[in-house]
C-alpha positions as CSV (number, residue, x, y, z in Angstrom):
1,X,67.8,-214.7,165.3
2,X,70.7,-212.8,163.4
3,X,74.0,-214.4,162.7
4,X,76.9,-212.6,161.8
5,X,80.2,-213.8,160.2
6,X,83.5,-212.1,159.1
7,X,84.0,-211.5,155.1
8,X,87.6,-211.4,153.6
9,X,87.6,-207.6,154.0
10,X,88.9,-205.9,157.0
11,X,85.4,-205.3,158.9
12,X,83.3,-206.4,156.6
13,X,80.3,-208.7,157.7
14,X,77.6,-210.7,156.7
15,X,74.6,-210.8,158.4
16,X,71.8,-212.9,158.2
17,X,68.8,-214.3,159.1
18,X,69.0,-217.8,157.0
19,X,66.1,-216.5,154.5
20,X,67.9,-212.7,153.4
21,X,71.5,-211.9,153.7
22,X,73.3,-208.5,154.0
23,X,76.5,-206.5,155.0
24,X,78.0,-204.5,157.2
25,X,80.9,-202.5,157.5
26,X,83.0,-199.6,158.7
27,X,83.9,-196.6,156.7
28,X,86.9,-196.0,154.8
29,X,88.1,-193.6,157.2
30,X,88.1,-196.3,160.1
31,X,89.4,-198.8,158.1
32,X,86.7,-200.6,156.6
33,X,85.6,-201.0,152.7
34,X,82.1,-199.0,153.2
35,X,80.8,-201.8,151.6
36,X,77.8,-201.9,154.0
37,X,75.5,-200.4,156.6
38,X,77.2,-199.1,159.6
39,X,76.5,-200.8,162.8
40,X,74.8,-197.8,164.4
41,X,72.9,-197.0,160.7
42,X,70.9,-200.5,161.2
43,X,69.5,-199.5,164.5
44,X,68.7,-196.3,162.7
45,X,67.6,-198.5,160.3
46,X,65.7,-200.9,162.6
47,X,63.7,-198.0,164.3
48,X,63.0,-196.2,160.9
49,X,61.0,-199.3,159.5
50,X,59.2,-200.0,162.5
51,X,58.0,-196.6,162.9
52,X,57.3,-196.9,158.8
53,X,55.3,-200.2,158.9
54,X,53.5,-199.2,162.2
55,X,52.0,-196.1,160.7
56,X,50.7,-197.9,157.4
57,X,49.5,-200.8,159.5
58,X,47.8,-198.0,162.0
59,X,46.1,-195.9,159.0
60,X,45.1,-199.2,157.2
61,X,43.2,-200.7,160.8
62,X,41.7,-197.4,160.7
63,X,40.2,-196.7,157.2
64,X,42.8,-193.5,156.6
65,X,43.8,-192.1,153.1
66,X,47.4,-192.6,153.8
67,X,49.3,-192.7,150.4
68,X,52.9,-192.5,151.9
69,X,55.1,-192.3,154.7
70,X,59.0,-191.4,155.1
71,X,60.4,-191.8,158.4
72,X,64.2,-190.4,159.3
73,X,66.4,-191.6,162.4
74,X,69.4,-190.2,163.3
75,X,71.3,-191.1,166.5
76,X,72.8,-188.2,168.3
77,X,75.5,-189.2,170.4
78,X,77.1,-186.5,171.3
79,X,76.6,-186.4,175.1
80,X,78.9,-188.9,176.7
81,X,77.1,-191.7,178.2
82,X,73.7,-191.2,176.5
83,X,72.1,-191.6,172.7
84,X,69.4,-189.8,171.6
85,X,66.7,-191.4,168.6
86,X,66.1,-188.3,166.8
87,X,63.4,-188.9,164.5
88,X,61.0,-187.2,161.4
89,X,57.8,-188.6,159.8
90,X,56.4,-187.1,156.7
91,X,53.2,-188.4,156.0
92,X,51.4,-188.2,152.5
93,X,47.8,-188.6,152.0
94,X,44.4,-187.2,152.7
95,X,44.5,-187.1,156.0
96,X,42.3,-184.5,158.6
97,X,44.7,-182.8,161.3
98,X,42.6,-185.4,164.0
99,X,44.4,-188.1,161.8
100,X,47.4,-187.0,161.1
101,X,47.5,-186.4,165.4
102,X,46.5,-189.9,166.2
103,X,49.0,-191.7,163.9
104,X,51.9,-189.5,165.3
105,X,50.8,-190.8,169.1
106,X,50.4,-194.3,167.4
107,X,54.1,-194.4,166.5
108,X,54.9,-193.9,169.6
109,X,53.8,-197.8,170.3
110,X,56.4,-198.6,167.6
111,X,58.0,-202.2,169.1
112,X,61.5,-201.3,168.2
113,X,61.0,-197.8,170.5
114,X,59.6,-199.7,172.9
115,X,62.5,-202.0,173.0
116,X,65.1,-199.0,172.7
117,X,63.1,-197.2,175.6
118,X,63.6,-200.8,177.9
119,X,66.0,-201.6,180.3
120,X,68.7,-203.4,178.3
121,X,70.6,-205.8,179.3
122,X,73.2,-208.5,177.9
123,X,74.4,-211.7,178.3
124,X,76.8,-214.1,176.6
125,X,75.4,-217.8,175.4
126,X,77.0,-220.3,175.9
């Protein structure tokens, strides 16, 4: 569970999971001070981090020689009413074509991707 609270600067928001703390903010063009990740960047980060961890776990479980992985995510919101998560994955290590292909297939099981691909709904807790 994440809890977010207002800070003194307009739009700057502190959020915590009760162990770690970070900040979100808006850009200066939109009235913020730019002192934190924008909310959409946090969505991108959740997906990028989950894919990154999923790739490393899969490679470890399958004894693959993966040295590192870099995942990049951006949200394309150019179409009204639609959002597309565009991503890239760069693998480094002594991997065969078959291993690379299996890693790229396995990343489709990333839990955040599964959540974002699900039917979403919202409800307020009282």
